[in-house]
C-alpha positions in Angstrom: 60.8 161.5 61.8 57.9 163.7 62.8 58.7 166.9 64.8 56.1 168.4 67.1 56.6 171.8 68.7 55.7 172.2 72.3 54.6 175.2 74.3 58.3 175.9 75.3 60.4 177.7 72.7 62.8 175.2 71.1 61.6 172.2 73.1 60.5 169.5 70.6 58.8 166.1 70.6 60.3 163.7 68.1 58.3 160.8 66.8 60.4 158.2 64.9 59.0 156.3 61.9 58.4 152.8 63.2 58.3 149.8 60.9 56.2 147.0 62.5 55.1 143.6 61.4 54.4 140.2 62.9 58.0 139.9 64.1 58.0 143.1 66.1 59.2 146.5 65.1 62.3 148.5 64.0 63.1 152.2 64.1 66.1 154.4 63.8 66.5 155.8 67.2 69.0 158.4 66.3 70.7 159.8 63.1 72.6 163.1 63.6 71.9 164.1 60.0 68.2 163.4 60.2 68.0 165.0 63.7 69.6 168.2 62.4 67.5 168.3 59.2 64.3 167.8 61.1 64.9 170.1 64.0 67.5 172.7 62.9 69.5 171.9 66.0 73.2 171.9 65.1 74.6 171.0 68.6 76.8 168.0 68.9 76.1 165.2 71.4 79.1 164.4 73.6 77.7 162.1 76.3 75.1 159.4 76.7 73.5 158.7 80.1 71.3 155.8 81.1 69.2 155.6 84.3 66.9 152.9 85.8 64.2 154.0 88.2 61.5 152.3 90.1 57.8 153.3 90.2 57.1 156.8 91.6 60.8 157.9 91.5 61.1 161.6 90.6 64.4 162.9 89.3 64.9 166.7 88.8 64.6 169.5 88.1 68.3 169.6 87.0 70.3 171.9 84.8 73.9 173.2 84.5 74.3 177.0 84.8 77.6 176.8 82.9 78.2 174.1 80.3 74.5 174.1 79.7 73.3 170.8 78.3 70.8 170.2 75.6 69.2 166.8 76.2 67.6 164.4 73.8 65.7 162.0 76.1 63.7 158.8 75.6 62.4 155.8 77.5 63.3 152.3 76.3 61.4 150.4 79.0 58.5 151.6 81.1 57.0 155.1 81.1 57.6 158.6 82.6 56.0 162.0 82.8 58.8 164.2 81.5 59.1 167.9 82.3 61.1 170.8 80.8 61.2 174.3 82.5 62.4 177.3 80.5 65.1 179.2 82.4 66.1 181.6 79.5 65.1 185.1 80.5 65.2 186.2 76.9 62.7 183.5 75.9 59.0 184.3 75.4 58.3 181.1 77.4 60.6 182.0 80.4 59.4 180.4 83.6 56.9 178.1 81.8 57.0 174.3 82.0 55.9 171.6 79.6 55.1 168.0 80.3 54.7 164.9 78.1 54.5 161.2 78.6 57.5 159.3 77.2 57.3 155.6 77.0 58.6 152.5 75.4 55.2 152.1 73.8 54.9 155.6 72.3 58.6 155.7 71.4 58.6 159.5 71.6 61.7 161.5 72.3 62.0 165.0 73.8 64.5 167.6 72.8 65.2 169.8 75.9 67.3 172.8 74.7 70.2 174.2 76.7 68.9 176.8 79.2 66.0 174.5 80.4 65.8 172.5 83.6 64.7 168.9 83.2 63.0 166.3 85.3 60.8 163.2 85.2 58.7 161.0 87.4 58.2 157.2 86.7 54.5 156.5 86.1 54.8 152.8 85.5 56.5 150.0 87.4 59.9 151.2 86.3 61.7 153.2 83.6 64.9 152.8 81.7 65.7 156.3 80.5 68.4 157.4 78.0 69.8 160.9 77.7 72.0 162.3 74.9 73.7 165.5 76.1 75.4 168.3 74.2 77.9 169.0 77.0 79.6 167.0 79.6 78.4 166.6 83.2 79.9 169.3 85.3 79.1 168.8 89.0 80.4 172.2 90.0 77.8 173.9 87.7 74.9 171.6 88.4 71.8 173.2 89.9 68.5 171.8 91.1 65.2 173.5 91.4 62.9 171.9 93.9 60.4 169.7 92.0 57.3 171.1 93.8 58.1 174.8 93.6 54.7 176.6 94.0 55.6 179.4 91.6 56.1 176.9 88.8 52.9 174.9 89.8 54.0 171.8 87.8 51.3 169.2 87.7 53.0 165.9 88.5 50.8 162.7 88.1 52.3 161.1 91.2 50.9 162.3 94.5 53.9 161.2 96.7 57.0 160.8 94.6 60.2 159.2 95.8 62.8 162.0 95.8 66.5 161.8 96.9 67.9 164.2 99.4 69.6 166.4 96.7 66.4 166.9 94.8 64.3 167.4 97.9 66.7 170.2 98.9 66.5 172.0 95.5 66.3 175.7 95.4 63.2 177.7 94.8 62.7 178.8 91.2 62.8 182.5 92.1 66.2 182.0 93.9 67.7 179.8 91.1 70.2 181.2 88.6 68.8 181.5 85.1 70.2 182.2 81.6 70.2 185.4 79.5 
């Protein structure tokens, strides 16, 4: 597995070793031992989530202010533009965002550390998106930053995304709780 640092402290792109031949391809999508050795991240994963979204659907920017979740995310069908926003005030990359294309074709994964908000927009016809999380979903602690907050100035590749009511009503970044 190849690990690529991003511009957000602790946020990593993981590129698995893919074995391909005339039959198709094979890769190990997750090994806790290899993940820990390659990244230095010792968190345990406790929950897997699976979403299906149509073209232009935008989900996010989500995080939990308590029971903060680290997320290992990947796309198994389709493609998305994936975003992480650093909400850790002690981080040198606080208030910065990073975006990367994740797709079934490039087979990349993104490690979004606890203390970061996460979101994505579907840039193909659809996307099947998988999340491994380091803590359980806790609705009482879930927070949403509005996807088009002007102070973050995230560049989304979809001009008019499809956003649900909860995400459209997200808080401004400057009014959102953050982490130490």
